[in-house]
N, C-alpha and C positions, 0 to 999 in steps of 0.2 A: 529591517526596521519596521516595515509595515505590520508584519506578523506579531511582533513584540507589542505594538500598540494596540492592534485589533484583538488579540487573544491572550498573549502571555501576561501582560501587565494587569489587565482587569481580573484575571483569574488566578494569578499567582503561579503560573505554569512556566516552563522553560523548554520551548521547542525550537527557538530561533537560532541558537549558536551552532554553527557547523563544527564537525569534528572530522579531521583528515583520516584517511585510511591508515597512515603511519601511526597516528595516536591510538587507533583501534587495533594495531597489530595485523592488518590485512595486507595481502599481496596485491599490489597495484594491478588493476585489470581483471581481477577475479571478483572481488568484493569492493563496493564503492565507498566513497566518503559518506558521512552522514550530512546530508544537506536537506533541510525541510522543504516540502512542497510548497510552492509559492501560493499566496492567497488567492490570486486571481485565477491561477491554474486549478486550484482546489475547487473554486466556485464553479468553474466550467465543468469540472469533472462531476461534482455532486448535482449540478442542475441537469445534466445530461443522463444520469444514471438513476432511475427511480428507486426509491427505498419503500418497501412495504413491511408490515409486521411479519411477513412470511420469509423475508429475505435475510441472508446471513452474509456479512462483509468480512473478508479476510485480507489483511495487509501483511504481505511477505516481505520482510525487511522493514519492520515498522518503526525502527530507530526510537526517537523519544516520544513517539506516539501522536504526532500532529494529525495525521490522516485518521488514525483510530478515533481520536477525540472528536474530530469533525464528523465522522461517520456516526459516532454515538449520538450526535445532536440530531440525527435523523431517525425515522421510525423503524430501524432495522430490528429484527427479532434478537439478533446477537451480533456483536462486533468482536473480531479476533485479531490481535497483533502478534506477530512472530518475529522476534529479533535474536540474533545470534550473540551479540555483544552483551555481556552482563552489565557493563557500565551504562549503556544506553537503555537497556531494559529497566534498570533501577530508576533512572530518571522518568521513564514512561510510567512506572507504577506510581511514583509521586505526583506526576502530572495527572493521572487518572483520579487520585484522591482529591486533588485540589479542584478539579473541574466537575465534581458531582452534579452541581446545579445545571449544567448543560446537557445532561444525559436524557435522551428520549427512548433509547433502545432498551430491549429487555435485559441484556447482560453484556458486560465487557469482560474479555478474557485476554490477558497479556501473557505470552508464553516465551520464556528465555530458551530458545532452541535453534539449532541449524535448520534451515529450510530443506537441506538434504535429508534430514531425519524426521521431519515433521509429517505426520499422516494427515493429508488433506481431508477434512471432514466432508462426508457425502451430502451435507445439506448447504454448503457454500453456494451462493448464487452470484456473488460479486467478488472477484479476486483483484487486489490492487497491488501493483509493483511500480516503485519509483526507481527504476534501474538499480536495484539493490545488489545484483550480482550478474556475472556474465558467464559465457562459455558453458562448460559441462554442468555447472550448478544450475544455470538457467534452463538448459536442455532437460535436465532431470525434473525440474519443477514443472515445466510445460508438460512433460510426459505424465506426471502424476495428477496434474489438473485434468488432462484429457481422460485418464483412466477413471478418475472419480466421476466425471460427467457420463462415462459409459456404464459404470457400475451402478450408479443411482440416476437414471435418466432425468435430465432437467436442462433448462438453459443456464449455461454458466457464462457470465460476462467477465472478460478480463480487461481491466483498465490499466493501460501500460504507459506511464509517463516517462519522458526522456527515452523513447524506444531505441534500443540498440540491437536487440536480438529478435527481430521480427521473424526471421527465417525459422527459428526454432518453434515459434507459435504456429506458423503455417505448416510445418512439417507434422504436427500432431493434429492437423484438421481445423485449427482455429481460423475463422473468417473475419477479416477486417470489416467492420460495419461503419466506423467513422474515424476521421483523423482531423484533429484541430490544433492550431497553433496561432500565436499572435500574427497579425497581418504583417507581411513583409519580414517575418523573423526567419532567418536562415538556419540558425542553431536549432538542432532537435531537442536541446535541453528544455524547451518550453512547449514541445509538442506532446499531444496526448492521443494515443490510438486506442480505440476500443474494439475488442475482438469478441466473438461468440463461439462457443463450443456447443 
């Protein structure tokens, strides 16, 4: 409800309504439900990860585009959202058009593609994942993020909300630099880990 009041209603977007993995036709445990990142969690993320006009932000599993739109309000050079669901991608495109007034970054690109097939651009400096997929898909994406960082040497920050696959990140050499969650919160769903490659 807070997201609807703070962002969706003023700008005519629709990022707040969850969509189950069944509605999206996903197999449970491989790809997740669409659940928008919470506003307090998003604020923690964007306050802790600086954005400069040289940085490129990539959201893998971007859903309806909430994190993409929030990132676009920062001075990134470019913001990219990759979403496998055509339905969620169409909503994200509508949301991007409706929130033009909030954009500060140089360019927004929304891609309807499977993260397994998407080639990680070698200028990405911040990769964001809100537990969009698990198992072999996550492992493949983690490997390809590490390969990109080796191919074009740079610091690549991985922001992982609701972390469930930390082992896959550690296996490719990502180093945990911070972990934050609400005080006293046991559920990992509100945690955010920041890794660096």
